C-alpha positions, -999 to +999 in steps of 0.1 A: +078-567+382+100-587+405+104-579+443+130-555+453+148-552+487+127-520+493+096-540+489+108-566+515+118-536+538+084-521+534+067-556+542+087-560+573+087-524+584+125-524+587+154-508+569+172-520+537+205-520+560+189-545+583+180-568+556+216-566+542+230-571+575+210-604+580+225-616+548+261-606+554+266-609+593+236-624+610+256-632+641+256-595+649+218-593+652+193-609+676+183-644+665+146-634+665+154-605+641+173-628+617+144-653+617+118-626+610+138-611+582+145-645+565+108-655+569+098-622+553+122-627+524+108-661+517+070-651+522+074-621+498+091-641+471+122-621+470+144-651+463+127-654+430+140-622+418+174-639+417+162-672+403+182-669+371+214-669+390+207-697+412+237-720+417+245-741+386+218-726+363+238-700+342+272-686+336+272-649+342+293-624+357+293-590+377+324-571+368+340-550+396+361-520+390+382-508+419+414-485+422+433-513+440+424-547+453+446-547+485+431-519+504+415-529+536+382-512+526+380-530+493+385-562+510+356-555+532+334-545+502+344-578+486+335-597+516+300-583+516+294-592+479+307-627+485+284-632+516+254-618+497+259-642+469+262-671+494+231-660+514+210-657+484+222-689+468+235-674+437+264-685+413+279-653+398+315-648+390+332-616+399+360-605+374+379-577+393+397-549+374+422-528+393+422-493+377+452-480+394+434-445+398+436-438+361+404-422+350+411-432+313+416-467+323+382-467+343+364-456+311+384-482+290+375-511+310+338-500+317+335-496+278+348-532+273+323-546+297+294-533+276+301-557+247+303-588+270+269-604+272+281-627+301+286-596+323+252-588+336+261-557+355+292-535+366+301-523+400+324-492+402+340-489+439+352-455+448+352-446+410+330-426+386+332-434+349+328-404+325+292-391+317+297-405+282+302-441+295+272-438+319+251-426+291+262-456+270+253-480+298+219-463+301+212-466+264+225-502+263+203-512+293+231-525+313+232-517+351+262-501+365+262-493+403+286-467+419+297-474+454+307-443+474+301-420+444+271-404+431+259-394+396+224-386+382+232-410+354+237-441+376+225-458+406+246-456+439+252-469+473+263-440+494+278-440+529+268-408+548+302-393+555+292-361+569+268-379+593+294-403+603+317-374+611+290-357+631+284-389+652+322-390+660+324-352+669+293-357+691+309-385+709+343-368+716+325-336+728+302-354+751+333-372+765+347-337+774+372-332+746+373-297+734+404-295+712+397-320+686+422-325+657+412-339+623+434-364+604+418-363+570+422-383+538+442-370+508+421-346+485+448-347+459+439-381+450+410-371+427+396-405+424+384-403+460+383-365+464+346-364+474+351-386+505+378-363+524+357-332+512+324-346+527+343-356+559+361-320+563+325-304+558+312-328+585+340-317+608+335-280+601+297-282+606+302-301+637+324-275+653+300-248+644+271-268+659+291-276+691+303-239+694+340-250+691+363-226+674+379-236+640+418-237+641+433-245+608+465-260+625+442-287+639+436-302+604+462-324+589+458-340+554+473-374+552+489-386+519+471-417+520+448-440+541+477-461+556+495-464+590+526-445+577+502-415+571+489-418+606+524-418+620+532-387+600+499-371+614+511-378+650+545-361+643+527-331+629+505-327+659+534-333+683+555-307+665+528-280+664+529-275+702+505-288+728+487-319+717+450-316+710+426-334+735+417-358+708+424-367+671+396-379+649+413-400+621+386-399+594+414-410+570+406-445+583+414-471+610+448-479+596+460-442+599+445-443+634+466-474+642+496-457+629+490-426+649+486-446+681+519-466+674+537-434+669+522-419+701+533-450+721+568-448+707+571-410+718+559-419+754+525-405+747+495-425+762+463-432+746+438-423+757+451-407+788+471-380+770+453-379+738+421-398+726+421-413+692+388-421+671+392-441+639+369-444+609+360-477+592+358-504+619+381-527+600+383-562+617+420-552+630+404-524+650+394-546+680+427-563+683+451-534+686+460-521+720+441-500+731+413-514+710+403-487+686+371-466+691+359-458+656+330-450+633+317-482+616+311-476+579+295-508+574+313-516+544+303-552+539+267-540+540+275-514+513+292-541+491+263-565+494+239-536+488+258-528+455+255-562+443+218-566+452+209-532+434+228-542+403+211-575+400+177-562+407+182-535+381+191-564+356+155-576+362+135-545+370+156-517+355+173-489+374+159-483+409+166-459+437+200-450+454+208-468+489+222-448+516+242-465+546+242-448+579+275-452+598+274-460+635+298-455+666+318-483+680+332-473+715+364-494+727+396-482+745+412-455+724+387-428+730 
């Protein structure tokens, strides 16, 4: 059996996340760490796992199913996939299929990919094909990896949403904020319903753990993950009466940016009058004013991990799920 990323992690006594971070963003790590990880990759023979996809040797594809291609989070996933391909010296094409949030279309596209021999594996981002489709993949022996969804019938890359919210709530509490509003994502969009549900659970659990009362009026559900939804969130909180001490925009950085812009237009200062914490750490988060404090989801690492798991599964068969732990990034907004 070929080496897996878990074998490398065990040999180096480090996490799979660190290995993926070396592949996609080595400049974020100490040079000694990067050198050590790359030496371990070479010494363990991990690169041989991907030898059949080395540049110029074969014509294969990994199909990517995604609700839309233009969302900021999807772009980060794609960046991670592309950087992993480059770091591992692979030549694999990536046909991308936007599913437009239609479950029947997800199954249709996934079913088509089964019959294409050139498609080595399928990545499903923020989507879960039906149980029948997942069974068909298992029977056919073609890997399918779910990103941000979990099923007993497929391998997954998961980001710990509840833990990420807990990290953010701890930070806001320790900064002295006691009335903390939640700007959550849309539960009505069934294709991503698990994400806002998990983040709401993380918020409620954190309130209980921190000894803070739950006030239903402090929770606003956005209609989307964009800046306009953030602006609507600000209007909601400003119209409910006294502004909360802080708002945790778990609907994403773009909604947090929209919230801050709407606050500025209303003469409300961030963070003096209200602190704002985002969720994602998109590249734009550091360039707005004030720079956005946020929870880094490590989306590029998740994208790279999905690709690596899929190609390892094409060689070794289905392996274990990979869990990515978010981290706090502090800047000026909270």
